[in-house]
C-alpha positions as CSV (number, residue, x, y, z in Angstrom):
1,M,-177.5,30.4,107.5
2,T,-176.2,32.5,110.6
3,L,-177.0,32.4,114.1
4,R,-178.8,35.8,113.3
5,E,-180.4,34.7,110.5
6,F,-182.3,32.1,112.8
7,L,-183.5,34.8,115.0
8,D,-184.7,36.8,112.1
9,R,-186.9,33.7,110.8
10,F,-188.8,33.8,114.1
11,E,-189.4,37.7,114.3
12,R,-192.1,36.8,111.3
13,T,-194.1,34.7,113.9
14,R,-197.4,36.5,114.9
15,R,-199.4,36.2,118.0
16,T,-202.1,37.7,119.7
17,I,-202.6,37.8,123.5
18,T,-205.8,38.5,125.4
19,V,-205.2,39.2,129.1
20,Y,-208.5,38.1,130.9
21,A,-207.9,40.0,134.5
22,P,-210.3,42.0,136.9
23,V,-207.5,44.8,136.5
24,P,-205.3,45.9,133.9
25,Q,-201.5,44.0,134.1
26,P,-199.1,46.4,133.0
27,D,-196.0,44.5,134.0
28,I,-197.1,42.0,131.8
29,V,-198.2,44.0,128.8
30,E,-194.8,45.3,129.1
31,Q,-193.2,41.7,129.0
32,F,-195.1,40.6,125.7
33,E,-196.2,43.7,123.6
34,I,-193.6,43.4,121.1
35,R,-193.5,43.8,117.2
36,T,-194.9,40.5,116.7
37,V,-197.5,40.0,119.4
38,S,-200.3,42.2,120.3
39,V,-201.6,42.5,123.7
40,T,-205.1,43.6,124.8
41,H,-206.9,43.6,128.1
42,T,-210.4,42.3,128.5
43,P,-211.8,42.9,132.0
44,L,-213.1,40.3,134.3
45,P,-215.5,40.3,137.6
46,K,-213.0,40.2,140.6
47,V,-213.0,36.6,142.0
48,A,-211.5,35.5,145.2
49,R,-207.9,33.5,144.5
50,D,-208.3,33.9,140.9
51,E,-206.1,36.7,139.2
52,G,-207.0,35.8,135.7
53,F,-205.5,34.5,132.8
54,L,-203.9,34.8,129.1
55,V,-205.4,33.6,126.0
56,I,-202.8,33.1,122.8
57,R,-204.0,32.8,119.6
58,D,-201.7,32.6,116.2
59,E,-202.6,32.7,112.6
60,D,-204.5,29.3,113.1
61,G,-206.8,30.6,116.1
62,F,-206.4,29.4,119.7
63,A,-203.4,28.3,120.6
64,A,-203.0,28.1,124.1
65,S,-204.2,29.6,127.6
66,I,-202.3,30.0,131.1
67,G,-202.8,31.6,134.4
68,I,-201.4,34.9,135.2
69,E,-199.7,33.5,138.3
70,E,-197.5,31.1,135.8
71,V,-196.9,34.2,133.8
72,R,-196.0,36.4,136.7
73,E,-193.1,33.8,137.8
74,F,-191.4,34.1,134.5
75,L,-190.9,37.9,135.2
76,E,-188.7,36.9,138.1
77,P,-188.1,33.2,138.0
78,P,-186.8,30.8,140.5
79,I,-183.3,29.6,139.5
80,Y,-182.7,26.0,139.9
81,R,-180.2,23.7,139.1
82,P,-180.5,21.0,136.5
83,W,-181.0,18.1,139.0
84,D,-183.3,19.8,142.1
85,E,-186.6,18.2,142.4
86,A,-188.2,21.5,142.6
87,F,-187.6,22.3,139.2
88,A,-190.4,19.7,138.4
89,D,-192.9,22.0,140.0
90,A,-191.6,25.2,138.5
91,E,-194.9,27.2,137.1
92,Y,-193.3,29.3,134.4
93,R,-192.0,25.9,132.5
94,I,-195.8,26.1,131.4
95,L,-195.1,29.4,129.7
96,L,-191.9,28.1,127.9
97,E,-193.5,25.4,126.2
98,I,-196.7,27.4,124.9
99,L,-194.7,30.8,123.9
100,D,-191.8,28.8,121.9
101,D,-190.9,29.9,118.6
102,T,-191.6,33.8,119.4
103,V,-188.8,36.3,119.6
104,W,-189.1,38.5,122.8
105,Y,-187.3,41.6,122.7
106,S,-187.3,42.5,126.4
107,L,-185.8,39.3,128.0
108,E,-183.1,39.6,131.1
109,R,-180.5,37.6,132.2
110,R,-182.4,36.0,134.7
111,Q,-185.0,34.9,132.4
112,L,-182.5,33.6,130.0
113,L,-180.8,32.0,132.7
114,A,-183.9,29.9,134.0
115,T,-184.7,29.2,130.4
116,S,-181.2,27.6,130.1
117,R,-181.9,25.7,133.0
118,E,-185.0,24.2,131.4
119,I,-182.5,22.9,128.6
120,E,-180.1,21.6,130.8
121,N,-182.6,19.9,132.9
122,R,-183.8,18.1,129.7
123,A,-180.4,16.8,129.1
124,W,-179.9,15.8,132.6
125,R,-182.8,13.7,132.6
126,V,-182.2,12.3,129.4
127,G,-178.7,11.3,130.3
128,E,-177.2,11.0,126.9
129,G,-177.0,12.9,123.5
130,T,-175.0,16.5,122.9
131,L,-175.3,19.6,124.7
132,H,-174.1,22.6,122.8
133,V,-173.3,25.6,124.9
134,G,-172.0,28.9,123.9
135,F,-170.2,31.7,125.8
136,Q,-168.8,35.0,124.8
137,R,-165.3,34.4,126.2
138,L,-164.2,30.7,127.4
139,S,-163.2,31.9,130.7
140,L,-166.8,32.5,131.7
141,L,-167.4,29.3,131.8
142,R,-166.0,29.0,135.1
143,H,-168.9,30.7,136.7
144,Q,-171.2,27.7,135.2
145,L,-168.2,25.1,136.0
146,P,-170.0,23.3,138.5
147,I,-173.1,22.7,136.5
148,Y,-171.3,21.2,133.5
149,E,-168.8,19.2,135.5
150,R,-171.4,17.5,136.9
151,L,-173.6,16.8,133.9
152,A,-170.2,15.8,132.1
153,E,-169.5,13.5,135.3
154,E,-172.9,11.7,135.9
155,T,-174.2,11.6,132.6
156,D,-173.3,10.2,129.1
157,L,-174.0,13.5,127.4
158,E,-171.3,15.1,124.9
159,I,-170.8,18.5,126.1
160,H,-169.5,21.3,123.4
161,V,-168.5,24.5,124.6
162,Y,-167.9,27.4,122.1
163,G,-166.6,30.9,123.0
164,G,-163.2,33.2,122.5
165,A,-159.8,32.3,124.0
166,D,-158.7,34.6,126.7
167,D,-156.2,34.2,129.6
168,S,-158.1,32.5,132.0
169,S,-159.4,29.7,129.5
170,A,-159.8,26.4,130.7
171,N,-160.2,22.8,129.1
172,P,-162.0,21.0,131.8
173,D,-162.3,17.1,131.9
174,G,-165.7,15.6,129.8
175,M,-166.2,18.6,127.6
176,T,-165.0,19.6,124.2
177,I,-164.0,23.0,123.8
178,H,-164.2,25.1,120.6
179,V,-162.0,28.1,120.5
180,V,-163.8,30.6,118.3
181,D,-161.0,33.5,117.0
182,G,-162.7,36.6,116.9
183,A,-165.6,36.3,119.7
184,D,-166.3,39.5,121.1
185,E,-164.1,40.7,124.3
186,R,-167.1,43.0,125.5
187,G,-169.5,41.8,128.4
188,D,-169.9,39.2,131.3
189,D,-171.8,36.7,130.5
190,D,-173.1,34.5,127.6
191,G,-173.9,36.9,124.4
192,S,-173.5,40.1,122.8
193,D,-172.5,42.5,119.7
194,D,-172.7,42.2,116.0
195,S,-171.3,39.4,113.9
196,G,-171.1,36.8,111.2
197,P,-170.2,33.3,110.6
198,D,-166.2,34.3,110.9
199,G,-166.5,33.8,114.9
200,D,-167.7,37.0,116.2
201,E,-171.4,35.6,116.5
202,I,-170.4,33.3,119.2
203,G,-169.8,36.2,121.1
204,D,-173.1,37.8,120.4
205,F,-175.5,35.2,121.5
206,W,-176.6,33.7,124.8
207,L,-176.9,29.9,123.1
208,L,-177.9,26.7,124.1
209,A,-178.8,23.5,122.2
210,F,-179.7,19.9,123.0
211,D,-180.5,17.2,120.5
212,G,-182.7,15.2,122.5
213,G,-180.5,12.3,122.9
214,G,-182.4,10.2,120.5
215,D,-185.7,11.4,121.7
216,E,-187.0,14.4,119.5
217,R,-189.7,15.2,122.1
218,Q,-186.6,16.5,124.1
219,A,-184.7,18.4,121.9
220,C,-184.7,22.5,122.6
221,A,-182.8,25.3,122.0
222,L,-182.3,28.8,123.3
223,L,-180.7,31.6,121.1
224,A,-181.0,35.3,122.2
225,E,-178.8,38.5,121.3
226,E,-177.9,41.5,123.5
227,R,-179.2,44.5,121.9
228,N,-179.2,46.8,124.8
229,P,-177.1,46.1,128.2
230,D,-178.5,43.3,129.9
231,E,-181.3,43.4,127.7
232,F,-181.9,40.5,124.8
233,A,-183.9,39.7,122.1
234,G,-184.5,36.0,121.5
235,F,-186.6,32.9,121.1
236,W,-186.4,29.5,122.5
237,T,-187.6,26.3,120.6
238,Y,-188.9,22.8,121.0
239,D,-188.9,22.2,117.4
240,P,-186.8,19.1,116.7
241,A,-186.4,20.1,113.1
242,V,-185.3,23.9,114.3
243,V,-182.8,22.3,116.6
244,D,-181.1,19.9,114.2
245,E,-180.6,23.2,112.2
246,I,-179.2,25.0,114.8
247,V,-176.7,22.0,116.0
248,T,-176.0,21.3,112.3
249,Y,-174.9,24.7,111.8
250,L,-172.4,24.8,115.1
251,E,-171.0,21.7,113.7
252,R,-170.4,22.6,110.2
253,T,-169.1,26.0,111.1
254,Y,-167.0,25.5,114.4
255,W,-166.0,21.7,114.2
């Protein structure tokens, strides 16, 4: 098993989305119309203060519904720190919960950062357990260091950071650093390039995983590969079995 094989597994997930709205919503269709998801539009009478909603179906039938307002927030999501009180009211979190385990092919860095903050928020609230974070190069940790320093200082979390070494790599207190030989030197954030379990793959992926701290309801992970500049294919999951597989793979491969 490799990180890409986890991604390949969820590329087989099939869903359909029906957009019920007074007028077509091309920005939403562009975001969600991918290989494993088909999107159709069903007109609605124009109603004041009501943009419409989405209905999601999977192989078993009806899966969930969500308002267009919540979906549109995910197109340009607000970025909060894990401990910000405003996080609790972030509407895009509803979309994360009902559209997990589906590979999206046009995720942008801002959307991945917002999803990462959701995982970090769960880790912050639980306050214990293990949080795994992958960086293409360890020097990139400095951009997120205030976040992880506070998580390390004010919780009982065990934080493991993975990435390739370079001349700006650091070994901050409260975190275990796993130097990955062969991690790619291209790019300027969490992820990218092609790989295998020899180490290159850590440089390919935007990666976070939280084991739930003993509460499997809080287990979550994000895995996304940069396939075009600043455009990622990836998925997030709240399935504790999948999170455990990812965590076990990281521990066996890189510890």
